[in-house]
C-alpha positions as CSV (number, residue, x, y, z in Angstrom):
1,M,-0.8,46.9,-16.3
2,A,1.0,47.9,-13.4
3,N,-0.3,47.1,-9.5
4,Y,1.7,48.2,-6.4
5,A,-0.9,47.1,-3.8
6,I,1.8,44.8,-2.5
7,F,4.8,47.4,-1.4
8,D,4.6,48.5,1.7
9,E,6.8,51.8,2.2
10,P,7.8,51.2,6.1
11,Y,9.0,48.3,5.3
12,Y,11.0,48.6,2.2
13,L,12.7,51.7,3.7
14,A,13.3,49.2,7.2
15,Q,15.2,46.6,4.4
16,Y,17.4,49.4,2.4
17,P,18.1,52.0,4.7
18,W,20.6,53.9,2.3
19,V,17.2,55.3,0.5
20,K,16.2,57.5,3.4
21,P,18.9,60.1,3.3
22,A,18.1,60.4,0.0
23,I,14.0,61.1,0.7
24,D,15.6,63.6,3.4
25,A,17.8,65.7,0.9
26,G,14.9,65.6,-1.3
27,V,16.1,63.7,-4.3
28,I,12.7,61.9,-4.7
29,Q,10.1,61.8,-2.6
30,S,9.4,58.7,-0.9
31,G,10.4,55.3,-0.9
32,R,8.1,54.0,-3.8
33,E,9.3,56.8,-5.9
34,H,12.8,55.4,-5.4
35,F,11.2,52.0,-6.4
36,E,9.4,52.6,-9.3
37,K,11.8,54.5,-10.6
38,F,15.2,52.9,-9.7
39,G,14.4,49.6,-7.7
40,Q,12.1,47.6,-9.3
41,A,14.3,47.9,-12.5
42,G,17.3,47.1,-10.3
43,G,15.8,43.8,-8.7
44,L,15.1,44.9,-5.3
45,T,12.6,42.5,-4.4
46,Q,11.9,43.5,-0.5
47,V,8.4,45.4,-0.5
48,S,6.6,43.5,1.3
49,R,6.0,41.1,4.2
50,Y,4.1,38.7,2.4
51,F,6.1,38.4,-0.9
52,D,9.2,36.1,-0.7
53,E,11.1,36.1,-4.2
54,E,12.8,33.0,-4.3
55,T,8.8,31.5,-2.8
56,Y,7.3,32.9,-5.7
57,L,9.9,31.6,-8.3
58,S,9.4,28.2,-6.8
59,Q,5.8,28.3,-6.8
60,N,5.6,29.6,-10.4
61,P,8.2,27.7,-12.4
62,D,6.6,29.5,-15.7
63,I,8.0,32.7,-14.2
64,A,11.5,31.7,-14.0
65,P,12.9,32.1,-18.2
66,F,11.1,35.2,-18.0
67,V,13.6,36.6,-15.7
68,R,16.9,38.0,-16.2
69,T,19.9,36.2,-14.7
70,P,23.6,36.5,-15.6
71,N,22.3,33.9,-18.0
72,N,19.8,34.9,-19.7
73,P,20.2,39.2,-20.0
74,N,18.1,39.9,-22.3
75,A,14.9,38.3,-20.2
76,P,11.9,41.1,-20.0
77,F,11.7,40.9,-15.6
78,A,14.5,42.2,-13.5
79,S,13.0,39.8,-11.2
80,G,10.1,37.5,-10.1
81,L,8.4,40.7,-8.0
82,D,8.9,42.8,-11.2
83,Q,6.8,40.1,-13.5
84,F,4.7,40.1,-10.2
85,I,4.0,44.1,-10.0
86,Q,3.4,43.8,-13.8
87,F,1.2,41.4,-14.2
88,G,1.1,38.4,-11.7
89,Y,-1.4,40.3,-8.5
90,E,-3.7,40.8,-11.3
91,E,-3.4,37.4,-13.0
92,G,-4.4,36.7,-9.4
93,R,-1.4,34.3,-8.7
94,T,-1.4,34.0,-4.5
95,R,1.8,31.1,-4.2
96,V,3.7,34.2,-3.2
97,S,5.3,34.0,0.4
98,P,5.5,31.1,3.5
99,E,3.4,33.8,5.1
100,Y,0.3,33.4,3.3
101,N,-2.0,30.5,2.4
102,E,-4.9,30.9,0.1
103,D,-7.0,27.8,1.1
104,F,-6.4,28.6,5.0
105,Y,-7.3,32.0,4.3
106,L,-10.7,31.7,2.2
107,A,-11.4,28.6,4.5
108,N,-11.2,30.7,7.6
109,N,-12.6,33.8,6.6
110,R,-15.5,32.3,4.5
111,E,-17.3,35.6,4.0
112,L,-14.8,36.2,1.9
113,L,-16.0,34.0,-0.8
114,P,-18.8,35.2,-1.9
115,L,-16.9,38.6,-2.7
116,V,-14.1,36.6,-4.6
117,Q,-16.7,34.9,-6.7
118,N,-18.2,38.2,-7.1
119,G,-15.5,39.9,-8.4
120,T,-14.8,42.2,-5.9
121,F,-11.6,40.6,-4.8
122,K,-10.2,38.4,-7.2
123,N,-8.8,35.6,-4.4
124,G,-8.7,36.3,-0.7
125,Y,-4.5,37.2,-0.9
126,Q,-6.1,40.9,-2.9
127,H,-8.1,41.2,0.3
128,F,-5.4,40.0,2.9
129,I,-3.3,42.4,1.0
130,K,-5.5,45.7,1.1
131,F,-7.6,44.5,4.4
132,G,-6.9,41.5,6.3
133,N,-3.5,41.9,7.7
134,K,-4.3,45.3,9.1
135,E,-7.4,43.8,10.7
136,G,-5.5,41.5,12.8
137,R,-6.5,38.6,10.4
138,F,-4.1,35.7,9.9
139,A,-3.2,33.9,6.6
140,T,-1.5,30.4,7.8
141,S,-2.2,27.9,10.3
142,F,0.2,29.8,12.7
143,R,-1.9,32.5,14.9
144,E,-0.1,35.3,14.6
145,P,-1.8,37.7,17.0
146,R,-1.4,35.5,19.5
147,Y,2.5,34.6,19.2
148,L,3.4,38.7,19.3
149,I,0.8,38.9,22.6
150,D,2.4,35.5,23.9
151,N,6.1,36.6,23.1
152,P,6.1,40.8,23.5
153,D,9.6,40.8,23.0
154,I,9.3,39.8,19.4
155,A,7.1,42.2,18.0
156,P,9.5,45.5,18.4
157,F,11.9,43.3,15.7
158,V,8.3,43.0,13.7
159,N,7.5,46.1,13.7
160,S,10.6,47.6,12.5
161,G,11.1,45.2,9.7
162,A,13.9,43.3,10.7
163,L,11.6,40.5,10.8
164,K,8.5,40.0,8.8
165,T,6.5,38.5,11.1
166,G,6.4,36.4,14.2
167,R,5.8,33.4,12.3
168,E,9.3,33.9,10.2
169,H,11.0,34.7,14.0
170,Y,9.0,31.5,15.2
171,F,10.5,28.7,12.5
172,K,14.2,30.5,12.3
173,F,14.8,30.9,16.1
174,G,11.6,30.6,18.5
175,Q,10.8,26.9,17.8
176,F,14.2,26.2,19.0
177,E,13.2,27.9,22.7
178,Q,11.5,26.0,25.5
179,R,9.9,29.3,26.7
180,R,8.4,30.3,23.6
181,S,4.7,29.3,22.8
182,A,3.1,29.3,19.7
183,T,-0.6,28.2,18.5
184,F,-1.7,26.1,15.9
185,V,-5.4,26.2,14.2
186,G,-7.3,24.4,11.9
187,S,-10.4,25.6,9.3
188,P,-13.8,24.1,9.6
189,G,-12.8,21.1,7.2
190,N,-10.6,18.2,7.9
191,D,-6.7,19.7,9.4
192,I,-4.0,18.0,10.0
193,L,-1.9,20.3,12.3
194,T,1.8,19.1,14.1
195,G,3.4,20.3,16.9
196,V,6.5,22.4,15.8
197,G,9.2,23.6,18.8
198,V,10.1,22.2,21.7
199,G,8.4,24.9,24.0
200,N,4.5,25.3,24.0
201,V,2.2,24.2,21.8
202,R,-1.3,24.7,21.4
203,L,-2.7,22.7,18.7
204,I,-7.0,23.4,17.7
205,G,-8.2,21.7,14.9
206,V,-11.5,23.7,14.9
207,E,-11.7,27.5,12.8
208,V,-10.1,30.5,14.6
209,G,-11.2,33.9,13.8
210,Y,-9.9,37.3,15.2
211,G,-10.3,36.3,19.0
212,A,-13.0,33.2,19.6
213,T,-13.5,29.7,17.4
214,E,-15.8,30.3,14.8
215,S,-16.6,26.2,14.5
216,D,-17.4,23.6,17.0
217,G,-16.0,20.6,14.9
218,S,-18.6,19.2,14.1
219,N,-18.7,16.7,11.2
220,E,-14.9,17.4,11.1
221,F,-11.8,14.9,11.6
222,D,-8.9,16.6,12.3
223,T,-5.5,14.9,13.1
224,L,-3.8,16.5,15.8
225,I,0.3,15.3,16.2
226,G,2.0,16.1,19.1
227,G,6.3,17.6,18.5
228,T,8.8,17.2,20.6
229,G,8.2,20.2,22.5
230,R,4.9,20.4,25.6
231,D,1.6,20.2,23.1
232,T,-2.0,21.1,24.4
233,F,-4.7,19.4,22.3
234,V,-7.8,21.7,22.6
235,L,-10.9,20.2,22.4
236,G,-13.0,22.9,23.9
237,E,-13.1,26.4,25.7
238,T,-14.7,28.6,27.6
239,L,-16.6,31.2,26.4
240,L,-16.6,34.6,28.3
241,G,-18.5,37.5,28.2
242,P,-18.0,41.4,29.0
243,K,-15.9,42.2,32.6
244,V,-14.3,38.1,32.2
245,S,-18.1,37.1,33.0
246,I,-18.7,33.0,32.0
247,V,-21.6,33.2,29.2
248,G,-21.0,29.2,28.4
249,T,-18.7,26.9,27.1
250,K,-18.5,24.7,23.5
251,T,-17.1,21.5,23.3
252,F,-15.8,20.6,20.1
253,Y,-16.4,17.6,17.7
254,I,-20.2,16.8,19.8
255,G,-22.0,14.6,16.9
256,Q,-20.0,13.4,13.7
257,G,-16.6,14.0,13.5
258,F,-14.1,13.5,16.4
259,A,-10.6,14.5,17.0
260,T,-7.3,11.9,16.3
261,I,-4.1,12.8,18.3
262,R,-0.9,10.6,17.6
263,N,1.8,11.0,19.3
264,F,0.6,12.0,23.0
265,T,3.3,11.7,26.0
266,Q,2.0,11.3,29.4
267,G,3.5,13.3,31.6
268,Q,4.8,16.1,29.1
269,D,1.7,16.6,27.1
270,R,-1.9,18.2,28.1
271,I,-5.2,17.5,26.8
272,E,-8.0,20.6,27.1
273,L,-11.1,20.4,27.4
274,S,-14.5,22.7,28.2
275,G,-16.6,22.7,31.7
276,S,-15.7,23.1,35.1
277,S,-14.4,19.5,35.8
278,L,-14.5,16.2,34.2
279,D,-17.9,14.7,35.1
280,R,-18.9,15.3,31.4
281,Y,-16.6,12.7,30.1
282,I,-15.7,9.0,30.2
283,L,-12.3,7.7,28.8
284,V,-13.1,4.3,26.8
285,P,-10.3,2.4,25.7
286,T,-11.2,1.0,21.8
287,N,-9.2,-0.8,19.0
288,N,-8.3,-4.0,21.3
289,N,-7.6,-1.4,23.7
290,R,-4.9,-0.2,21.4
291,D,-6.9,3.5,21.7
292,L,-8.1,5.6,23.9
293,A,-11.6,7.6,23.0
294,I,-12.6,10.1,24.9
295,Q,-16.6,10.4,25.0
296,T,-19.5,12.6,26.5
297,N,-21.2,10.6,29.6
298,G,-24.8,12.0,29.2
299,L,-24.1,14.6,31.7
300,P,-25.5,18.3,30.4
301,L,-23.7,20.4,27.9
302,D,-24.4,23.7,27.7
303,Q,-23.1,24.6,24.3
304,N,-23.0,28.2,23.8
305,G,-25.9,28.9,26.8
306,V,-28.2,26.1,25.0
307,S,-28.2,22.7,27.7
308,Q,-28.2,19.5,25.2
309,T,-27.5,16.3,26.8
310,S,-24.7,13.7,24.9
311,R,-23.8,10.2,25.5
312,G,-21.2,7.9,24.1
313,D,-20.1,11.0,21.6
314,T,-16.7,10.4,20.8
315,I,-15.1,13.8,20.6
316,A,-11.6,12.3,20.3
317,V,-9.0,9.5,20.1
318,I,-5.3,9.0,21.5
319,E,-3.7,6.9,19.1
320,G,-1.4,4.3,20.9
321,G,-3.0,5.8,24.4
322,G,-5.5,2.7,25.2
323,N,-3.1,1.7,28.4
324,L,-3.1,5.9,29.5
325,K,-4.5,6.6,32.9
326,L,-4.9,10.7,32.4
327,N,-5.7,12.4,35.6
328,L,-6.5,15.7,36.1
329,L,-3.6,18.1,36.1
330,P,-3.3,20.7,38.9
331,E,-1.7,23.5,36.5
332,S,-6.0,23.3,35.0
333,R,-7.0,26.9,34.4
334,F,-10.3,28.7,34.9
335,L,-13.0,26.2,33.8
336,A,-10.6,24.2,31.6
337,P,-9.7,20.7,32.6
338,L,-6.3,19.5,31.4
339,L,-6.0,16.0,31.7
340,G,-2.3,14.2,31.2
């Protein structure tokens, strides 16, 4: 049974502007009507920010033989999208776009798992299409809402449909512009994040929800890999309440687990910690002085308002950093010490 849940009326009209005059003239009532009557059979595929024809066909190779081409003119489907609307959506196919990652979305929205298990949603993608993208959730490790806030000049192009998402802008253009800032985040499990771009890139290995981190990195072994830009490896955060009052700090990777930092470039990259100073941490060469470990030194750590003492707990290891002499950077922010 055909399902048009992914159809985005404003986006469709932005991609096919010649449809709007037909609506104004009363020939058709909407872009949706045009698509169902003409566009779907005609092979139009730009109906959603979160469906990409090329990705769908490459990630679902069993469909290709059934899509019409000059060499296969009698195939049953006008496009991969045509198959997806008629069958694929209800079949639970999720490999549909570079803008969506099913594993990431469910890992970072764990409250949805019971709803998928009990059949309320066939998968995370169906939740994202119906609710998640409207709620400000992001569906890949690229922190979409943060990018649009940090780069307000991009938002009009996304809103108009000239760009699908801020992520699309970043990977096509922004990663090559030094003035751009982007954030990549992990999940509650073990993640490998790589800095992409020549500008300012933040790498946060733990789970990040709507506005704050939702896991603390305990029992996680994340790998954060620097790129060519100015990377910030985030190992903690300050927790703010109403009127920007401080309600606590959170140091990531307390207990089992730690972050492995690779490709750290002194003088260019930074490591962000929690707390008001560096007196809670010590730097210890390890592995025959090849690497450098960042450890707690036994002073109280305020974790979500609960004071606890931890000594010798490794929260990160900088590979190849055994000879580094890291110092507090002058640009350290309010309760966010920066090493570099």
